[in-house]
N, C-alpha and C positions, 0 to 999 in steps of 0.2 A: 135262376138257372145254374145248374152245376155242370162241370165239364171234366173230361180226362184228356190227356195228351198221349198220342201214339207217336213214337220216334223211331223211324226206320233208317238205320245207318247202312247205306248202300255202298257200292264200290266206287261210284263217282260223286255221290252227293248224299246229304242227309235230308230226309223229308220229315216234317212235323205236321201232324193233323190235330186239330182241336175238335172234339166230338162231344155233343151234349147227350142228355139222358135218353133222348128219343133216337139216337143214332145218327143225327144230322151232323154233317161236317160243317162247322161254323167258320173254319178258316184253315189255311195251310201255308207253310213256308218251306223253301228249299234253299240249301246252301251247298255249293260245290267245293271240292278240295282236290289237291293235286295228286296225281299218280306218278311215281318215280320208277323208271326202268333203267338202272345204271348199267346193266349188262343184258345180253340176249337171254331171255327166259326168266329174268328177274321182274318182280312186280311188288312194289313196296309203297307204303304210305306212312306219314308221320302221325302217330296216334294223337298228338297234341292238336293237330288240325281238326280231327274229329270233335274234340272237346270244344275248341274255339268256335267252330261252325255250328255245332249243336246249340251252344249258348246263344249265339247270334240269331239263329233261326227261331228259337223259342221266344227270345226277347222281341223280335220283329212281330211275331204272331200275337203275343199278349198285348202289345201296344196297338197293333192294327185293329184287333177285334174289340179292344177297350173293355176288358173285363177286370174285376177285382182279383187280386192275388189269391184270396181265400176261396174263390169260386172254382178253381182247379183243384180237384180232390185227389187225383192220382196221375201217375206217369208210368208208362212202361215202354219197352224197347223191342225192336226187331233188329237183326244185324246180319251182315254178310258172314257166312260161315267160314270156319277153318283157319282164319288168319291168326298168326302167332304174334302175341304181344308179351314181351318180357318186362316185368315190373321189378324195379330196384328197391333198395331199402329206404330211399327217400320218397317212395310212393309214386314215382313217375316211370314212364317207359324208358328203357336204357338203350334201345336201338329201334330203327324203323320197323314197323310191322311187316311181316312177310305174308302176302295175301294168298287167297284161295287159288288164284290163277297163275301163281308163280310155279315154274317147272324145273327149278334147279336141283330138285331132290331125287332124281331117278335112282342114283346109287344107294341112297338111304332107303328108298322103297324096297329095293332088292335085298338090302341087308335085313329089313324087317321080315321079309318072306323067308330068307335063309335061316334066321334065328327062330322064328315062331312057327313056320309052316302053317298047317291047318288050324293051329290053336288061335291064330289071329281071327279067323272067321268064326270059330267057336265062341270067342269072347266078344268081339266087336261087331260081328255080323256084316262087316264090310271089308273090301279088299284094300291092300296097301297101294294108294295112289298119290301122286305128287300133290294133289290139292289138299290132302288132309294135314292135320297139325303135327302129329308125331314125327313124320319125316323132316319137317321144318325144325323142330326142336333138336333132333339129332344132327342136322346140318350145322346149326349154331354151336352145338356142343363140340363138333369135330373141327369146324373152321374158325370159330371165334370163341375159344375156350375161356378167354379172359372175361368176355361179356357173359357167357353162360354162368360162370362162377359168381358173378355179381347179382344174378337174378334171385329174387326171393319167391317169385310165383310167375306162372304163365296164365294169361287169360285170352279170351277171344274179343274181337273188336267192340261189340256192344257192351260186353261185360266191363271193359276198361272205361268206357264213357260213364256207365252207371256207377262204377267205383269212384271216379273222379267227382261225380255229383253228390255222392252220399258218404264216401269214406269207408264203405263196406265192400269187402272183396269176396265175390262169389262167382260160381258158374252154374248155369241151370242145365237140366238134362238134355234138352233138345239140341243145344249147341255142343255140349260135351260129347254127344253121340258122334259128332264129326271129327273128333280128335284122334281116334284110334287108340285111346287110352281108357275108354269107359267100357265097363262090363254092361252092355246095353240092357240085357234082361234083368240083371240084379241091381241096376242103377247105382253102381259104385265104381270108384277108380279101381282099375285092375292092378293088384299087387304083383301079379305074375308078369305083366308087360313092363311095369316100372322096374321090377327087379332084373328082367332080361336085358335092359339097356342102361342099368345103373342110374335110373332117374329117381331122385329123392321124392318121396311122397309129399314132402313139404312144399314142393313146387305146384302141386295140384290144389286148387282152391276148394273151399267147402262147396258141396253140391246142394242146390235148392231146386224147388219146383218153379215152373214159369209163373204161377199165380201167387207165389210167396211174396209177402211184403218184406223187403230186405233193409228198409230204413226210410229216413226222410232226408230232405235236402240240407246240405251244409249251408250255413248262413250266407257266405259269399256267393255261392252258386245260386241260391234262391233270389238274392238281391239282383244279380246280373240278368236273370231271366224274367224278373217281374212276377215271381211266384212266392208263396208263403213257405216258410221253413218247415211247417208241419205237413206239407204235401207228401202223400204216401208214394213210395217208389217200389214198383213190382219188378220181379226179375226179368220177365219177358221171354223171348224165344228166338230161335234161329229164323232166318228170313223165310225159308220154305215152310217151316212150321207155322209161322205167323201169317204167311200168305194163305196157307190152308185154312186157318181160323178166319181170316178176312174174306174167304170165299164160302164159309160155312161147311168145310170138310171136317165134320165132327161126329159122323156116324158111319157105320159099315155100309159099303156100297157107294159112298160118295167119292168122287175123284175130281182132280183139278188138272187142267192143261194150261200151263203158263209159258208164253212165248216172249222172251226178252232176247238179250244177246245170246244166251243159251236157252234151251227149252227144257221144261220139266213136265213129266207126267207123274202124278202123285195120287196115291190112294190110301184111304184111312184103313187102319188095321188095329184090332184089339188082341190078336193071338200072339203072345210073345214067343211062342215056340216056332213061329214061322222062320224058315231058314232057306234063303235063296243062295247061300254060299257065295255071296258077293255079286251075283249077276244083276240083282237090283239092290239099291241102297235100302237099308232098314234102320230107321232112326226113331228115337223117342219123340213123340208128338208133344206139343205144348199142353194139350189136354192131358191131365194126370192119368197115369196108368194106361196109356194108349200109344200107338206107334203109327208110322206111315211108311209105305213102300214108295220108292221113287226111282224113276229112270231119267237119264239126262242125255239130251242132244247138245253137244258142245257148241255147235254153230247153227242155231235155229234162226232167230232174227238176224244174227250176224251174216248168214248166207244171203238173206234178202238185202241187207245193207250193202254187202259186197257187190251184189249184182247191180244194184242201183248206182253205186259210186263208180263202178267200172264201165257200165254201158248206158246209164241214163242219169248222169250226175246232175244235169240241169233240171230234172223233173222232180216233182213231189211224189211221194209214195202213191197217193191216190191217183194221180195222173198216170204214173207208170203202170198201174194195174187196170186201167180203164178197159183195155182191149182183151183182158184175160177171159171175161165171161163169154166171148165169142169163140174161144178155143175149146174143142171137145175134151171130155175126160180122157186123161192119159196123154194129152198134148201131142196127139198124132204120132204116138210111138216114141216120144222123147222122154227120157228119165234123167233125174238129177239126184245124186247122193250128196247130202250136206256135210261132207267130211272135211271141210276147209281147215279145221284145227285138230284133225284126228277125231276119234269118237269115244264116248264113254259107255253108253248102254246100247246094245248088249255086248259090245266087243272090247272095250277098254284098250283101244289100239291107238297109240300116239303117232304111228307111221302112216296109217291109211289116209288117203286124200280124196277130195271130191271128184266127181265125174259127171259129165253129160254123156249119156249113152243113147244111140239111136238117131243121131243127127242126119238129116238129109237136106237137099236144096229147097224143100217145101217149107221148112221151119222158119218162122219169122220171130221178131222180138217177143211178141205176145206168147208164142209157144214156149220160148225159154222162160219167160216170167211165170207162166202157169206151172211149168215143170219144177221150178224152184219151190213154189208154194206146195206142190204135191210131194216133192222130195222131203221137205222139212216135216210134213205131216206123216209121211210113211215112216220116217225115223222115229217119231214119237209113238207111232203105232207099234213099233218094235217093243217098247216098254209096256204098252197096254196089253199086247198079246202075251207077254210073260206073266203079267198079273192075272190074266184070265186063265191061262193054261197051267203054269207052274204053281201059281198062287191060288188057283181055283176060285177066283173072285168074280162075282157077278156085277159087272159095271155097265149100267144102262144109261146113266146120266153123268155128264161131265161139265163142270164149270170152266169156261174158257176166259182167261184174262191176258193182259199184255197186248203185244202187237197183233197176235192172232185173233183178238176180239174186236179189232178196229175195222175189219172188212167183213160184210155179210157174206160175200162170196167165199171167203176163207172159212167162216164159221160153218157154212153149209158143206164145204169140202171136208172139214173135220167130222161133221156128223156122218157123212157118207163113208169116209175112210175108217173111222172108229166104229161105225155101226152103233151109234149111241146118240141120244138126245144131247145136244149142246146148248148150254145156258149162258146167256150174256147178262151181266149184272147191270142194274140201273146206274149205280155209282161205284166205280172201281177205285179203291184206294190201296189195294194190295196189302203187303205186310204191315204198313203203318196202321191200317184199320185193325189188323189182327192184334197189334200191340195195344191199341185203344180198347179192344174187347177184353184183353187181360186186365187192364186197369179198371174197366167198368165192373167186371165180375169181382175183381179183388176189392173194390170199394163197397161191395154189397148192393149194387144197383139191381142185380138179378140173382135169382136163386141158383140158376144153372148156366153153364156155357151155352147150352142149346137155346134157352130163353133169350139170351143176349143176341146170339146170331140171328134168331128169327126177327128180332126188332131192328138190328143194325143192317141186315143184308136184304136187299130187294132184287128180284129178278125183273129184267126188262123184256127179254124175248127168248123163245126157244126155237131151236132148229132141229127138226126130226130127220132121220136118215131117209133118203129116197131109195126104195128097194132095188130098182134097176141100176142105180148108181153104185149101190153097195156091192152088187154082183160083179160089175165091171172092175171096180177098184180092187176087189179081193184078188181077181186074176192078175192085175197089174202088180199088186203088192208081192205076189209070189215071185214074179220076175225081179222086182226091186231087191228082194232078200238075197237073190243069187249074186248080185253085183259085188257085194263085199268079198265073198270067197273068190270070185273071178279076178278081182283087181288087187287082192292083198299082196301076192308075191310081186306083182309089177311095181307096186308102191314101195315095197321094201327095197327093190333094186334101184328105184329112182331116188331113194332117200339120200344116197351118198352125193347126189348132185345138188341138193338143196343148200 
């Protein structure tokens, strides 16, 4: 039996899955690493921790499954997007990585807008937001010039791990699209943007496709992981691109709802001329010559975690939601907006905050719990509505993964609010499986990506929208959409007291 490894470098841990030729997951291993927050708004990690923990996870997995080193034919990667890693002339990172959820760069974001204006959207298809990489690069250039001068290249998290394993320095398109330095449609670094901020083109790594083989393992790395030096290493993709692959989002009309700490509504796209002027993210897909549209709810699963930790800390999630099914649609007139950490799509507003609207003395704990689930789903529906209206996309089936796929009640709620068939996967491995798919296709196991996803991905159950529920939810959703505009000014005035 032959195998491939999919390595997903997340924000809190690295997950490694071992997958055979039939798409069966033969084993997995997870290693956590530390998050550093030295100041308010800062979010950093030590890139060397990623390397150490990846080596450890792979070594545990190959030993646990007891396979020969030569049986693993390929490795590929998925990784948290946007994080800035600066590489020095000795081949190691020269400062902690600044992560996607770091918010120190508000002034740099404004500088980008002031300098480039609409050209930023013309070139990158995305707005200047704190999460992206260019503002982080400018922050280091302005606040740590001595470190910036020592850098020979910048890379993103999974690209750094791959570089340390192979000695080959590259960045692939799906991750590069989240830097605000890539000309997304022409798939090249933007000379115009680099020139506007006096960024040397030498800092930008060579660009490759997700399915490109970029090398093999360095001897010491292969030995430490229990793998053969000739194991092929493929470039991989951004976590959302690999998550889409791992859910089979590789054809027009396919969409993904992923509810983790944040929430993502993602749709496949082949038309590079699509232009949402930053209202939706528009990124290169891991599948060559394709793209994906994406809307983000910043506090999706986080809203549910906050509710549990604040009001039901002693309960498990399943126990906390037991009574929700007895509450009618709309929670008896109670609405929740999940803006605990501001909001990304469609508002890109860091000052807006969450609300419970419509409370009265009849509302119990279960009403509030249902309102939280409905509010998270309404927020994701904001993104879906943009795709259907502005993008003119026909989306009738959505794969649901993450926390939102663990509750059948929530899956039915998604079907009713989205007015689409919701699909639950038999085995959900997320971006790690997407990385394994890249390695499997790269190794020549399948002729096409579609052939691979048909083999690797199986559906467990479908949830169809209930027509009468769709009608009621659409009426409630129209009220939900008004809450943002009605509370925006109030939250701006309250901001000074936070």
